[in-house]
C-alpha positions as CSV (number, residue, x, y, z in Angstrom):
1,M,12.6,55.6,-4.7
2,Q,9.0,54.6,-5.4
3,K,9.4,51.5,-3.2
4,K,10.8,53.6,-0.3
5,L,7.9,56.0,-0.5
6,I,5.3,53.2,-0.4
7,A,7.0,51.6,2.7
8,L,7.1,55.0,4.4
9,A,3.4,55.5,3.6
10,I,2.5,52.2,5.1
11,A,4.5,52.8,8.2
12,A,2.9,56.2,8.7
13,A,-0.6,54.8,8.3
14,F,0.0,52.2,11.0
15,S,1.5,54.7,13.4
16,A,-1.5,57.1,13.1
17,P,-3.7,57.7,16.1
18,A,-6.4,55.4,14.7
19,F,-4.1,52.5,15.3
20,A,-2.6,53.7,18.6
21,D,-4.8,51.4,20.7
22,N,-4.4,48.3,18.5
23,A,-1.1,47.0,19.9
24,N,-2.9,43.7,20.6
25,V,-3.8,43.0,17.0
26,N,-2.4,39.7,15.7
27,L,-1.9,38.9,12.1
28,Y,-1.7,35.2,11.3
29,G,-2.1,32.7,8.5
30,K,-1.3,29.4,6.9
31,A,-0.3,28.4,3.4
32,I,-0.7,24.7,2.7
33,L,-0.2,23.8,-1.0
34,T,0.1,20.4,-2.6
35,L,1.0,18.9,-5.9
36,D,-1.4,16.0,-6.3
37,S,-1.8,13.2,-8.8
38,Y,-5.1,11.4,-8.5
39,T,-6.8,8.6,-10.3
40,S,-10.1,6.7,-10.4
41,N,-10.6,3.1,-11.6
42,Q,-14.1,3.7,-12.9
43,A,-15.0,2.5,-16.4
44,A,-14.2,6.0,-17.9
45,S,-10.9,6.1,-16.0
46,V,-9.9,9.6,-14.8
47,S,-6.4,10.6,-14.1
48,N,-5.3,14.1,-13.3
49,M,-2.7,16.3,-11.7
50,R,-3.2,19.6,-9.9
51,V,-1.6,22.2,-7.6
52,A,-4.2,22.6,-4.8
53,S,-4.5,25.5,-2.4
54,N,-6.4,23.4,0.1
55,A,-7.4,25.5,3.1
56,S,-4.8,28.3,2.9
57,R,-5.9,31.2,5.1
58,F,-5.2,34.6,6.4
59,G,-6.6,36.2,9.6
60,V,-6.5,38.9,12.2
61,N,-7.5,38.6,15.8
62,G,-7.0,40.2,19.2
63,S,-8.7,41.4,22.4
64,E,-9.2,44.5,24.5
65,D,-9.4,44.7,28.3
66,V,-12.8,46.4,29.0
67,G,-12.6,46.2,32.8
68,D,-14.2,44.1,35.5
69,G,-12.3,41.1,34.4
70,L,-13.8,41.2,30.9
71,K,-12.1,41.3,27.5
72,A,-13.6,42.0,24.1
73,I,-12.5,39.4,21.6
74,Y,-12.5,39.3,17.9
75,Q,-11.3,37.4,14.9
76,Y,-11.8,37.7,11.1
77,E,-10.4,34.9,8.9
78,V,-10.7,34.3,5.2
79,Q,-9.7,31.4,3.0
80,V,-7.2,32.6,0.4
81,D,-6.6,31.5,-3.2
82,A,-3.0,30.6,-2.8
83,N,-2.7,28.9,-6.2
84,G,-4.5,31.4,-8.3
85,A,-7.3,29.0,-9.4
86,A,-10.1,31.2,-8.2
87,G,-8.5,34.3,-9.8
88,N,-9.7,36.7,-7.1
89,G,-7.4,36.2,-4.2
90,F,-10.0,34.3,-2.2
91,G,-11.1,30.7,-1.9
92,N,-14.4,29.8,-0.4
93,G,-14.8,33.1,1.6
94,T,-15.1,33.7,5.3
95,R,-13.7,31.2,7.7
96,N,-13.9,31.3,11.5
97,S,-14.8,34.9,12.4
98,H,-16.6,36.3,15.4
99,V,-16.8,39.1,18.1
100,G,-17.6,38.5,21.7
101,L,-16.7,38.8,25.4
102,A,-14.4,36.6,27.5
103,G,-13.9,36.3,31.2
104,S,-13.8,33.9,34.1
105,F,-17.1,32.5,32.9
106,G,-15.5,31.5,29.6
107,E,-16.3,33.2,26.3
108,I,-19.5,33.9,24.3
109,A,-19.4,35.2,20.7
110,L,-21.5,35.9,17.6
111,G,-20.4,35.1,14.1
112,V,-19.4,32.1,11.9
113,W,-17.4,29.3,13.3
114,D,-16.6,25.5,13.1
115,T,-19.3,23.6,14.9
116,P,-18.3,22.0,18.2
117,Y,-19.2,18.6,16.7
118,K,-16.7,19.2,13.8
119,V,-13.9,20.5,16.2
120,T,-14.0,17.3,18.3
121,H,-12.2,15.4,15.4
122,N,-9.5,18.0,14.7
123,K,-7.1,16.6,17.3
124,I,-6.7,13.4,15.4
125,E,-7.0,14.6,11.8
126,L,-3.6,14.1,9.9
127,F,-4.4,16.8,7.4
128,D,-6.5,20.0,7.1
129,N,-10.1,19.0,6.7
130,T,-10.3,19.8,3.0
131,T,-7.5,18.0,1.4
132,A,-7.7,14.9,-0.8
133,Y,-6.1,12.9,2.0
134,S,-8.3,13.9,4.9
135,A,-10.2,11.3,6.9
136,T,-13.1,13.8,6.8
137,N,-13.8,12.6,3.3
138,I,-15.6,9.9,5.2
139,I,-15.8,10.9,8.9
140,G,-18.7,13.2,9.5
141,H,-20.6,12.2,6.4
142,A,-23.6,10.1,5.7
143,T,-25.7,8.8,2.7
144,A,-24.2,6.9,-0.2
145,T,-22.6,10.1,-1.6
146,G,-21.6,11.6,1.8
147,G,-24.0,14.4,1.0
148,V,-25.2,14.7,4.6
149,N,-22.2,16.7,6.0
150,Y,-21.4,17.3,9.6
151,V,-17.9,18.7,8.9
152,T,-19.3,22.2,8.7
153,R,-18.7,25.8,9.7
154,K,-22.0,27.4,10.7
155,A,-22.9,31.0,9.8
156,A,-24.9,33.3,11.9
157,N,-24.4,31.5,15.2
158,I,-24.0,32.2,18.9
159,Q,-21.4,30.1,20.8
160,Y,-20.4,29.6,24.4
161,I,-17.2,28.0,25.4
162,S,-16.6,27.3,29.1
163,P,-13.3,27.7,30.9
164,S,-11.2,24.6,31.5
165,L,-12.2,22.9,34.7
166,G,-9.8,20.1,35.5
167,G,-9.0,19.8,31.8
168,V,-12.6,19.7,30.8
169,K,-14.2,22.3,28.4
170,V,-17.8,22.5,27.2
171,A,-18.8,24.2,24.0
172,V,-22.4,25.0,22.9
173,M,-23.5,26.5,19.6
174,Y,-26.9,27.6,18.5
175,A,-27.9,28.9,15.1
176,P,-31.4,30.2,14.5
177,D,-33.1,29.9,11.1
178,S,-33.4,33.4,9.7
179,A,-35.6,32.0,6.9
180,K,-38.0,30.2,9.2
181,T,-41.5,29.6,7.8
182,A,-44.7,28.2,9.3
183,T,-43.6,24.7,8.5
184,V,-39.8,24.7,8.3
185,N,-37.4,25.8,11.0
186,K,-33.8,24.7,10.2
187,T,-32.1,25.6,13.5
188,L,-28.9,24.0,14.6
189,L,-27.7,22.9,18.0
190,S,-24.2,21.6,18.3
191,L,-22.2,20.8,21.5
192,S,-19.1,19.1,22.8
193,A,-17.5,18.1,26.1
194,T,-13.7,17.7,25.9
195,Y,-11.0,16.5,28.3
196,D,-7.4,17.4,27.2
197,A,-4.6,17.0,29.7
198,D,-1.5,14.9,30.5
199,G,-1.4,13.4,27.0
200,I,-5.0,12.2,27.1
201,Y,-7.7,13.6,24.9
202,G,-11.3,12.5,24.9
203,S,-14.3,14.3,23.4
204,F,-18.0,13.8,23.0
205,G,-19.9,15.6,20.3
206,Y,-23.6,15.9,19.5
207,E,-25.5,17.9,16.9
208,S,-29.2,18.3,16.1
209,R,-30.7,19.6,12.9
210,P,-34.5,19.8,12.7
211,D,-36.1,19.9,9.2
212,Q,-32.7,19.4,7.6
213,T,-33.4,16.4,5.3
214,T,-37.1,16.0,5.7
215,T,-39.6,18.6,7.0
216,G,-41.0,17.7,10.4
217,Q,-38.1,15.3,11.2
218,T,-34.8,15.9,13.1
219,D,-31.5,14.6,11.9
220,N,-28.7,14.2,14.5
221,A,-25.2,13.0,14.9
222,M,-23.2,11.7,17.9
223,R,-19.5,10.8,18.3
224,L,-16.7,9.9,20.6
225,V,-13.1,10.8,19.8
226,G,-10.0,9.8,21.7
227,R,-6.3,10.2,21.6
228,Y,-3.4,9.0,23.7
229,D,0.2,10.3,23.5
230,F,3.0,8.2,24.8
231,G,6.7,9.0,24.3
232,G,7.2,10.1,20.7
233,A,4.0,8.3,19.4
234,W,0.2,8.6,19.6
235,I,-2.9,6.6,18.8
236,G,-6.5,7.8,18.3
237,A,-9.9,6.8,17.2
238,T,-13.4,8.1,16.3
239,V,-16.7,6.3,16.4
240,E,-19.9,8.1,15.3
241,R,-23.6,7.5,14.5
242,I,-25.5,9.8,12.2
243,K,-29.3,9.6,12.0
244,V,-30.8,10.6,8.6
245,N,-34.5,11.0,8.0
246,A,-34.7,10.0,4.3
247,T,-38.5,10.6,4.3
248,A,-41.2,11.1,6.9
249,A,-41.5,7.3,7.2
250,V,-38.0,6.1,6.5
251,N,-34.9,6.8,8.6
252,Y,-31.6,5.1,9.2
253,T,-28.6,5.4,11.4
254,Q,-25.2,5.2,9.7
255,S,-22.1,4.3,11.7
256,N,-18.6,5.6,10.8
257,A,-15.3,4.9,12.5
258,E,-11.6,5.7,12.2
259,V,-8.3,4.4,13.8
260,V,-5.2,6.6,13.4
261,G,-1.8,6.9,14.9
262,G,1.6,8.5,14.4
263,V,5.2,8.5,15.5
264,K,7.8,11.3,15.7
265,F,11.5,10.7,15.2
266,D,13.9,13.7,15.2
267,A,12.4,16.2,12.8
268,S,10.3,13.6,11.0
269,T,6.7,12.3,11.5
270,L,5.0,9.3,10.1
271,A,1.3,8.6,10.5
272,L,-1.4,6.3,9.2
273,S,-5.2,6.5,9.2
274,Y,-8.0,4.0,8.4
275,A,-11.5,5.3,8.1
276,K,-14.7,3.4,7.3
277,A,-18.2,4.6,6.4
278,G,-21.1,2.3,7.3
279,K,-23.8,1.5,4.9
280,T,-27.2,3.3,4.8
281,N,-30.5,1.5,4.6
282,V,-29.5,0.5,1.1
283,A,-27.0,-2.3,0.5
284,N,-23.5,-1.6,-0.8
285,T,-23.4,2.0,0.3
286,G,-20.3,1.9,2.5
287,A,-16.7,3.0,1.9
288,N,-13.2,2.8,3.4
289,Q,-10.2,5.0,3.1
290,V,-6.5,4.5,4.0
291,S,-4.2,7.5,4.2
292,L,-0.4,7.7,4.9
293,R,1.6,10.8,5.7
294,Y,5.3,11.6,6.1
295,G,6.3,15.0,7.2
296,Y,9.7,16.8,7.8
297,N,9.7,19.9,10.0
298,F,12.3,22.5,9.1
299,S,11.0,24.5,12.0
300,K,7.9,24.9,14.1
301,R,6.3,26.9,11.3
302,T,7.5,25.1,8.1
303,E,6.9,21.5,7.1
304,V,7.3,19.6,3.8
305,F,5.3,16.4,3.5
306,A,4.3,13.5,1.2
307,A,0.9,11.8,1.3
308,Y,-0.9,8.9,-0.2
309,T,-4.6,7.9,0.1
310,S,-6.9,5.3,-1.4
311,L,-10.7,5.6,-1.0
312,K,-12.7,2.5,-2.0
313,N,-16.4,2.8,-2.5
314,D,-18.9,0.0,-2.3
315,A,-20.9,-0.7,-5.5
316,A,-23.6,1.9,-4.7
317,A,-21.4,4.5,-3.0
318,S,-19.5,7.5,-4.3
319,Y,-17.7,9.2,-1.4
320,G,-14.9,11.5,-2.5
321,A,-16.8,13.1,-5.4
322,A,-16.2,16.6,-4.0
323,I,-12.5,16.0,-3.9
324,Y,-11.8,13.8,-6.9
325,T,-13.1,14.7,-10.3
326,G,-15.2,11.9,-11.7
327,A,-15.6,9.7,-8.6
328,A,-18.5,7.5,-9.6
329,A,-20.5,4.8,-7.7
330,G,-18.3,1.8,-7.0
331,S,-15.1,3.6,-7.8
332,T,-11.7,3.4,-6.1
333,V,-10.0,6.8,-6.1
334,S,-6.4,7.3,-5.0
335,A,-4.0,10.2,-4.7
336,F,-0.3,10.8,-4.2
337,G,1.2,14.2,-3.5
338,V,3.8,16.3,-2.0
339,G,3.2,19.6,-0.2
340,I,4.5,22.4,1.9
341,A,2.8,24.0,4.9
342,H,3.9,27.3,6.4
343,S,2.3,29.0,9.4
344,F,2.9,32.6,10.4
């Protein structure tokens, strides 16, 4: 009886006048959990096992026709604690969320969103960007620790995305520095130009960050990403250069690259990625990572998969420290896991 009363109360709430005009509201989400076993070969060897929530999420979005060919658009998305580790239902808080207007001119919105630079790589990423197996453990990072990070979601930004013109879209994001001082102004400008049609994907990304590492100096990143689909297979690649101003007098440009590809047969997919981080202005600061993925799709929304990765650091590098507990300079860290991903 109690369960029936609760169900009736919920139904009544959502049929109330306050919700009468919200027929265009979409609820969506993704649960992507893995059972991972990971190890490091450093002197104090680390081996561990975990159930990881990765980037499980829940969101609501929709639009409203406001006349004259315009629509109001909105989205609010949060990362959820799907394995209970955070203990409060949420992971790292707000994900892509904004409100804006859309029309024949494209769309413009205010909020928090993945930078255009980051998004250029999504088309060839085999995993979500935050798993132990992601190529973004290396791609989009610089310095011997990977501490300069361009795989980011920028808060308090304004973004414009153009309509598709012959398969080409342009995105421009600007984020002002609300804590600007007389000497420091950490704004962000990120942009991309992308072609995506007929099985061919190509994208250029650029991002500029003044005063980011060193006051008075501007860090920046530039990349090209491509993918070609043929039959039941595809290949892709990324090349990027990230300029870091270590001091006012010392800067360096780090080059990273990835080659990746996959094949689909019936309900199964098999894919392989190789990513390489170039060295900084210091010797032995590079790294490379190999990741292998097998997936089986029960439906368009549900997949089980197995994954393996090995990330090898040069003697003075420690990439992967944010993903693998105890990843020290010069270590080789590896992981094997199985997981399930369900989208709704």
